[in-house]
C-alpha positions as a Python dict, from the first residue, in 0.01 Angstrom:
ca = {
    (1, 'M'): (0, 0, 0),
    (2, 'P'): (-207, -267, 179),
    (3, 'L'): (-567, -355, 97),
    (4, 'A'): (-809, -383, 389),
    (5, 'T'): (-1160, -521, 372),
    (6, 'V'): (-1375, -263, 551),
    (7, 'N'): (-1744, -180, 529),
    (8, 'G'): (-1790, -452, 268),
    (9, 'I'): (-1525, -326, 21),
    (10, 'R'): (-1151, -351, -36),
    (11, 'L'): (-987, -22, 63),
    (12, 'N'): (-633, 69, -36),
    (13, 'Y'): (-454, 264, 239),
    (14, 'E'): (-115, 375, 366),
    (15, 'D'): (-11, 425, 728),
    (16, 'T'): (294, 650, 776),
    (17, 'G'): (483, 782, 1077),
    (18, 'S'): (406, 763, 1447),
    (19, 'G'): (235, 979, 1704),
    (20, 'E'): (-118, 1113, 1727),
    (21, 'P'): (-319, 997, 1424),
    (22, 'V'): (-437, 1212, 1134),
    (23, 'V'): (-664, 1077, 859),
    (24, 'L'): (-653, 1254, 521),
    (25, 'I'): (-953, 1227, 286),
    (26, 'M'): (-898, 1314, -80),
    (27, 'G'): (-1139, 1486, -319),
    (28, 'S'): (-1305, 1333, -623),
    (29, 'G'): (-1098, 1185, -902),
    (30, 'S'): (-769, 1164, -712),
    (31, 'G'): (-600, 897, -504),
    (32, 'G'): (-464, 925, -154),
    (33, 'R'): (-109, 942, -286),
    (34, 'A'): (-171, 1306, -381),
    (35, 'W'): (-129, 1391, -12),
    (36, 'H'): (218, 1236, -7),
    (37, 'M'): (387, 1507, -209),
    (38, 'Y'): (353, 1780, 54),
    (39, 'Q'): (111, 1715, 340),
    (40, 'V'): (229, 1373, 459),
    (41, 'P'): (597, 1479, 489),
    (42, 'A'): (500, 1793, 681),
    (43, 'L'): (270, 1606, 919),
    (44, 'T'): (508, 1318, 989),
    (45, 'A'): (794, 1564, 1045),
    (46, 'A'): (571, 1736, 1302),
    (47, 'G'): (528, 1406, 1486),
    (48, 'Y'): (196, 1276, 1358),
    (49, 'R'): (94, 933, 1237),
    (50, 'V'): (-75, 985, 898),
    (51, 'V'): (-327, 756, 730),
    (52, 'T'): (-417, 811, 364),
    (53, 'F'): (-638, 597, 142),
    (54, 'D'): (-802, 573, -198),
    (55, 'N'): (-1172, 655, -180),
    (56, 'R'): (-1437, 435, -332),
    (57, 'G'): (-1416, 481, -707),
    (58, 'I'): (-1036, 503, -713),
    (59, 'P'): (-856, 172, -791),
    (60, 'P'): (-714, -38, -639),
    (61, 'T'): (-990, 42, -387),
    (62, 'D'): (-1316, -104, -518),
    (63, 'V'): (-1475, 118, -781),
    (64, 'C'): (-1835, 52, -667),
    (65, 'A'): (-1959, 152, -1011),
    (66, 'D'): (-2324, 106, -913),
    (67, 'G'): (-2289, 411, -690),
    (68, 'F'): (-2259, 499, -323),
    (69, 'T'): (-2352, 771, -76),
    (70, 'V'): (-2159, 1005, 148),
    (71, 'D'): (-2276, 788, 439),
    (72, 'D'): (-2096, 493, 278),
    (73, 'M'): (-1779, 698, 262),
    (74, 'V'): (-1811, 806, 625),
    (75, 'A'): (-1856, 439, 719),
    (76, 'D'): (-1537, 355, 526),
    (77, 'V'): (-1338, 601, 737),
    (78, 'V'): (-1492, 474, 1061),
    (79, 'A'): (-1420, 112, 971),
    (80, 'L'): (-1061, 184, 863),
    (81, 'A'): (-998, 377, 1186),
    (82, 'A'): (-1131, 82, 1388),
    (83, 'R'): (-915, -165, 1195),
    (84, 'L'): (-604, 45, 1256),
    (85, 'R'): (-705, 112, 1618),
    (86, 'L'): (-661, 483, 1575),
    (87, 'G'): (-890, 594, 1856),
    (88, 'P'): (-994, 962, 1837),
    (89, 'F'): (-807, 1120, 1546),
    (90, 'R'): (-767, 1444, 1355),
    (91, 'V'): (-906, 1458, 1003),
    (92, 'I'): (-822, 1665, 695),
    (93, 'G'): (-1043, 1663, 388),
    (94, 'T'): (-1045, 1856, 63),
    (95, 'S'): (-1344, 1915, -165),
    (96, 'M'): (-1547, 1589, -166),
    (97, 'G'): (-1317, 1467, 111),
    (98, 'A'): (-1412, 1769, 322),
    (99, 'Y'): (-1779, 1683, 267),
    (100, 'V'): (-1706, 1337, 407),
    (101, 'A'): (-1510, 1489, 698),
    (102, 'Q'): (-1797, 1725, 781),
    (103, 'E'): (-2047, 1439, 791),
    (104, 'L'): (-1804, 1234, 1001),
    (105, 'A'): (-1760, 1519, 1249),
    (106, 'L'): (-2137, 1559, 1270),
    (107, 'T'): (-2228, 1193, 1319),
    (108, 'R'): (-1923, 1063, 1508),
    (109, 'P'): (-1785, 1350, 1718),
    (110, 'D'): (-1646, 1089, 1956),
    (111, 'L'): (-1394, 990, 1687),
    (112, 'V'): (-1280, 1332, 1564),
    (113, 'R'): (-1051, 1556, 1770),
    (114, 'Q'): (-1017, 1832, 1511),
    (115, 'A'): (-1115, 1874, 1146),
    (116, 'V'): (-954, 2078, 868),
    (117, 'L'): (-1200, 2139, 584),
    (118, 'M'): (-1037, 2259, 261),
    (119, 'A'): (-1210, 2382, -57),
    (120, 'S'): (-1541, 2308, 111),
    (121, 'R'): (-1897, 2435, 150),
    (122, 'A'): (-2229, 2366, 320),
    (123, 'R'): (-2437, 2347, 0),
    (124, 'S'): (-2424, 2370, -378),
    (125, 'D'): (-2518, 2706, -525),
    (126, 'A'): (-2713, 2730, -851),
    (127, 'L'): (-2409, 2734, -1080),
    (128, 'R'): (-2225, 2445, -911),
    (129, 'A'): (-2544, 2239, -895),
    (130, 'A'): (-2598, 2297, -1267),
    (131, 'L'): (-2238, 2197, -1340),
    (132, 'A'): (-2277, 1877, -1135),
    (133, 'R'): (-2597, 1781, -1317),
    (134, 'A'): (-2439, 1856, -1654),
    (135, 'E'): (-2135, 1640, -1576),
    (136, 'R'): (-2360, 1353, -1469),
    (137, 'E'): (-2565, 1385, -1788),
    (138, 'L'): (-2249, 1385, -1999),
    (139, 'H'): (-2120, 1073, -1824),
    (140, 'R'): (-2451, 889, -1860),
    (141, 'S'): (-2474, 980, -2229),
    (142, 'G'): (-2180, 752, -2304),
    (143, 'V'): (-1993, 1028, -2486),
    (144, 'R'): (-1621, 1005, -2415),
    (145, 'L'): (-1432, 1328, -2461),
    (146, 'P'): (-1063, 1309, -2553),
    (147, 'A'): (-848, 1279, -2242),
    (148, 'R'): (-636, 1578, -2346),
    (149, 'Y'): (-945, 1796, -2381),
    (150, 'Q'): (-1068, 1691, -2037),
    (151, 'A'): (-727, 1769, -1891),
    (152, 'V'): (-727, 2122, -2036),
    (153, 'V'): (-1075, 2195, -1900),
    (154, 'Q'): (-978, 2055, -1561),
    (155, 'A'): (-666, 2271, -1550),
    (156, 'M'): (-859, 2587, -1632),
    (157, 'Q'): (-1118, 2507, -1364),
    (158, 'S'): (-884, 2392, -1090),
    (159, 'L'): (-558, 2588, -1106),
    (160, 'S'): (-472, 2944, -1009),
    (161, 'P'): (-374, 3214, -1260),
    (162, 'R'): (-20, 3202, -1119),
    (163, 'T'): (11, 2835, -1216),
    (164, 'L'): (-162, 2882, -1552),
    (165, 'D'): (84, 3159, -1642),
    (166, 'D'): (379, 2924, -1581),
    (167, 'E'): (418, 2738, -1911),
    (168, 'Q'): (632, 2453, -1777),
    (169, 'A'): (398, 2404, -1482),
    (170, 'V'): (100, 2386, -1718),
    (171, 'V'): (270, 2121, -1932),
    (172, 'D'): (342, 1912, -1623),
    (173, 'W'): (-10, 1950, -1484),
    (174, 'L'): (-171, 1856, -1816),
    (175, 'D'): (33, 1537, -1833),
    (176, 'V'): (-75, 1438, -1482),
    (177, 'M'): (-440, 1526, -1542),
    (178, 'E'): (-453, 1335, -1869),
    (179, 'L'): (-323, 1020, -1701),
    (180, 'S'): (-557, 1052, -1403),
    (181, 'G'): (-872, 1092, -1612),
    (182, 'Q'): (-895, 734, -1738),
    (183, 'N'): (-1115, 582, -1465),
    (184, 'E'): (-1460, 649, -1611),
    (185, 'A'): (-1652, 400, -1396),
    (186, 'G'): (-1512, 537, -1072),
    (187, 'R'): (-1557, 898, -1184),
    (188, 'G'): (-1919, 828, -1264),
    (189, 'A'): (-1979, 674, -923),
    (190, 'Q'): (-1824, 973, -746),
    (191, 'L'): (-2031, 1213, -956),
    (192, 'G'): (-2334, 1058, -788),
    (193, 'L'): (-2251, 1255, -472),
    (194, 'E'): (-2324, 1583, -651),
    (195, 'P'): (-2495, 1823, -635),
    (196, 'M'): (-2443, 1853, -262),
    (197, 'P'): (-2765, 1903, -64),
    (198, 'D'): (-2818, 2202, 160),
    (199, 'R'): (-2657, 2102, 492),
    (200, 'R'): (-2651, 2442, 660),
    (201, 'R'): (-2897, 2355, 933),
    (202, 'A'): (-2725, 2022, 1005),
    (203, 'Y'): (-2374, 2168, 1022),
    (204, 'A'): (-2483, 2418, 1285),
    (205, 'G'): (-2482, 2114, 1513),
    (206, 'I'): (-2116, 2019, 1459),
    (207, 'E'): (-1936, 2022, 1795),
    (208, 'V'): (-1589, 1920, 1676),
    (209, 'P'): (-1328, 2202, 1653),
    (210, 'C'): (-1306, 2288, 1281),
    (211, 'H'): (-1083, 2504, 1064),
    (212, 'V'): (-1205, 2595, 715),
    (213, 'V'): (-941, 2669, 451),
    (214, 'S'): (-1043, 2821, 118),
    (215, 'F'): (-827, 2895, -184),
    (216, 'A'): (-834, 3249, -321),
    (217, 'D'): (-860, 3152, -688),
    (218, 'D'): (-1087, 2848, -648),
    (219, 'L'): (-1358, 2851, -918),
    (220, 'V'): (-1507, 2517, -811),
    (221, 'T'): (-1558, 2609, -444),
    (222, 'P'): (-1501, 2984, -409),
    (223, 'P'): (-1392, 3139, -79),
    (224, 'R'): (-1739, 3279, -12),
    (225, 'A'): (-1863, 2919, 18),
    (226, 'G'): (-1594, 2840, 274),
    (227, 'E'): (-1668, 3158, 465),
    (228, 'E'): (-2036, 3063, 481),
    (229, 'L'): (-1945, 2715, 608),
    (230, 'A'): (-1716, 2858, 876),
    (231, 'G'): (-1992, 3092, 984),
    (232, 'I'): (-2231, 2801, 1031),
    (233, 'I'): (-2007, 2563, 1228),
    (234, 'P'): (-1983, 2691, 1586),
    (235, 'D'): (-1645, 2857, 1660),
    (236, 'A'): (-1488, 2739, 1333),
    (237, 'G'): (-1178, 2916, 1208),
    (238, 'F'): (-1147, 3046, 853),
    (239, 'E'): (-849, 3124, 632),
    (240, 'V'): (-801, 3204, 264),
    (241, 'V'): (-478, 3078, 106),
    (242, 'P'): (-352, 3309, -174),
    (243, 'D'): (-222, 3209, -518),
    (244, 'A'): (-416, 2883, -515),
    (245, 'G'): (-704, 2730, -707),
    (246, 'H'): (-908, 2421, -621),
    (247, 'Y'): (-585, 2220, -588),
    (248, 'G'): (-438, 2470, -346),
    (249, 'Y'): (-287, 2203, -122),
    (250, 'L'): (-55, 2126, -416),
    (251, 'E'): (-17, 2480, -554),
    (252, 'N'): (67, 2658, -227),
    (253, 'P'): (154, 2375, 11),
    (254, 'E'): (370, 2584, 244),
    (255, 'A'): (77, 2810, 335),
    (256, 'V'): (-163, 2514, 359),
    (257, 'N'): (68, 2310, 582),
    (258, 'K'): (134, 2610, 807),
    (259, 'S'): (-241, 2663, 850),
    (260, 'I'): (-299, 2296, 933),
    (261, 'L'): (-16, 2267, 1185),
    (262, 'E'): (-101, 2590, 1361),
    (263, 'F'): (-460, 2476, 1403),
    (264, 'F'): (-353, 2135, 1532),
    (265, 'G'): (-113, 2305, 1771),
    (266, 'N'): (-401, 2499, 1926),
    (267, 'A'): (-583, 2183, 2040),
    (268, 'G'): (-713, 2205, 2392),
}
C-alpha cells in the first residue's frame, strides 16, 4: 500500500478497481484492510473503484499521538480524494468512520454523492459517554491491561450472540483482537474523539443522500441510535442488519453488502 503525504501527515492507502469511486472509512482501532475481506470484493465486482486507508492513529499512517480532531480526519479524506483526483465520490463509514463521513457530508456536500453510515449515531448517550471517559482515564493512567483480557472484553462488547456461541469463531476472533490491540499510542489518540458531542441540530442540515445501517446486536451503538440519526438527516434511509454486533460488516457481510449496493443503485 502506498504512503501519501496529505494534510501534513503520511497516510497509508489502497486504490482498487475501476469505475465510480467509493471511499471507505474505518472505525477506531482497525486498519483499512478490514474492508478488504468482504466489502472491497463486492464493490469492485459491482464496478466501483474503491479507496481504503488507515486512519490517523493506525500505522503505517502517522499515529499523531498528541491527538487530533474529527475535522482533521475529514481534511485527510478531502486531501486524499484531491490527490487521487476522485471528484465527487460515494463514502461508507462505520462507527468512528461514520462520524467522519457525517461531518464530511455536512461540510463538503459538493464532494459526496451518497453516504452509507454504519453503526453510527448523532450523539453519545449517558452510558456511552461514561464508557468513553472511563476508557480515556484508563489509558491516561498508564495501566496496561493484558492483551488477552482486552481481547475478551472487546469480543463481548462487539460481537453478536450468534458469533459468541460459535466456539471456533470466538477462538479466531480473540486471536485477531489480541494482535490488533498493541498500538497504545494510536488508540489513545483516537480515544480523544470520544465522547461524541450532540450533533443532532447540525445533522438536520445534511443534504447528501444518506443510508443508515445499524446492527441488531450492537451494544456499542445500538439500533435506536441509528434510527434517531436517520430520523434527523432529511430523507435518510434506515435498515437493521440481523445477527450482527458492532462489527456487523464482518459478521453478516452478505446483508451489509446487499444494503450498500441497493442504496448505491438507487442514485438519482
